[in-house]
C-alpha positions in Angstrom: -202.2 203.1 -168.0 -201.4 202.7 -164.6 -202.0 204.5 -162.1 -199.6 205.7 -159.2 -201.5 204.2 -156.7 -201.0 200.4 -157.8 -197.2 201.6 -158.4 -197.0 202.7 -154.4 -197.1 199.5 -153.3 -194.4 198.1 -155.0 -192.4 200.7 -154.8 -192.7 200.5 -150.8 -191.4 196.7 -151.0 -188.4 198.0 -153.9 -187.1 200.2 -150.1 -188.0 198.1 -147.7 -185.5 195.0 -150.0 -183.3 198.0 -150.3 -183.4 198.9 -146.7 -183.0 195.0 -145.4 -180.4 194.8 -147.8 -178.1 197.6 -146.2 -179.0 196.8 -142.4 -177.5 192.6 -143.9 -174.1 194.3 -145.2 -174.0 196.0 -142.2 -174.7 193.5 -139.8 -172.5 191.3 -141.6 -169.1 193.4 -141.7 -170.2 194.5 -137.9 -170.2 190.7 -136.4 -167.1 189.7 -138.9 -164.9 192.5 -136.9 -165.9 192.1 -133.9 -165.4 188.2 -134.2 -162.2 189.0 -135.6 -161.0 191.6 -133.3 -162.1 189.6 -130.6 -160.3 186.7 -131.7 -156.5 188.3 -132.4 -157.2 189.2 -129.4 -158.2 186.4 -127.2 -154.6 184.8 -129.5 -152.8 188.0 -128.4 -153.5 187.7 -124.3 -153.1 183.6 -125.1 -149.5 184.1 -125.8 -148.2 186.4 -123.3 -150.7 185.2 -120.7 -152.0 188.9 -120.4 -155.7 188.9 -119.0 -158.6 189.2 -120.2 -159.3 193.8 -120.4 -162.1 195.5 -122.1 -161.9 196.0 -125.5 -162.2 192.4 -125.9 -164.9 191.4 -124.0 -166.6 194.1 -125.8 -165.8 191.9 -129.2 -166.8 188.9 -128.4 -169.9 189.9 -126.5 -170.8 192.0 -129.5 -169.9 188.9 -132.0 -171.9 186.3 -129.9 -174.9 188.9 -129.7 -175.4 189.4 -133.1 -173.8 185.4 -134.6 -176.2 184.4 -132.4 -179.4 182.5 -134.1 -176.9 181.0 -136.1 -174.1 180.1 -133.4 -176.7 177.5 -131.8 -177.4 175.7 -135.1 -174.9 172.3 -135.2 -173.0 173.2 -138.1 -168.9 172.1 -136.7 -167.8 169.7 -139.2 -169.8 170.8 -141.9 -168.2 172.2 -145.5 -166.8 175.9 -145.2 -169.0 176.6 -148.0 -172.9 175.8 -145.7 -170.9 176.9 -143.0 -170.5 180.7 -144.4 -174.3 180.0 -145.6 -175.0 180.0 -142.4 -173.7 183.9 -141.4 -174.7 184.9 -144.3 -178.8 183.6 -143.9 -178.3 184.8 -140.4 -176.7 188.7 -141.6 -180.3 188.4 -144.0 -182.2 187.9 -140.9 -181.0 190.4 -139.3 -181.2 193.4 -142.0 -184.6 191.4 -143.1 -186.0 192.4 -139.2 -184.5 195.7 -138.4 -185.8 196.8 -141.3 -189.1 196.9 -140.8 -189.5 199.7 -138.5 -188.4 201.4 -141.0 -190.6 200.4 -144.0 -193.5 200.4 -141.5 -192.3 204.3 -140.9 -192.0 205.1 -144.4 -194.8 203.9 -145.0 -197.1 205.4 -141.9 -195.9 208.2 -143.9 -196.2 207.9 -147.1 -200.2 206.5 -146.2 -199.9 203.6 -148.3 -200.4 199.4 -147.5 -197.6 197.7 -147.7 
């Protein structure tokens, strides 16, 4: 018969992975939407000859930050699938790193070992 303390680390790991998956999904959606907004506003400005507004600057800075590690990797000219895999991997990395503080708080609250 299994004790509840033996199954506790598995439950905590599952909670951590759930938090990481939620954060990775949120990161991916925010990164892609800010990239889309920045690109759309930039194209509109390019066609009209207007100046850069604050929303475009904010969206561009946000997408640059969220896509930061992958934007420094030379994947241009690679296949589209490889580029999407790099963007997805970037979001998974961000989700895993951002979930660490939430996971440690959860573990301290429960008093269990990870």
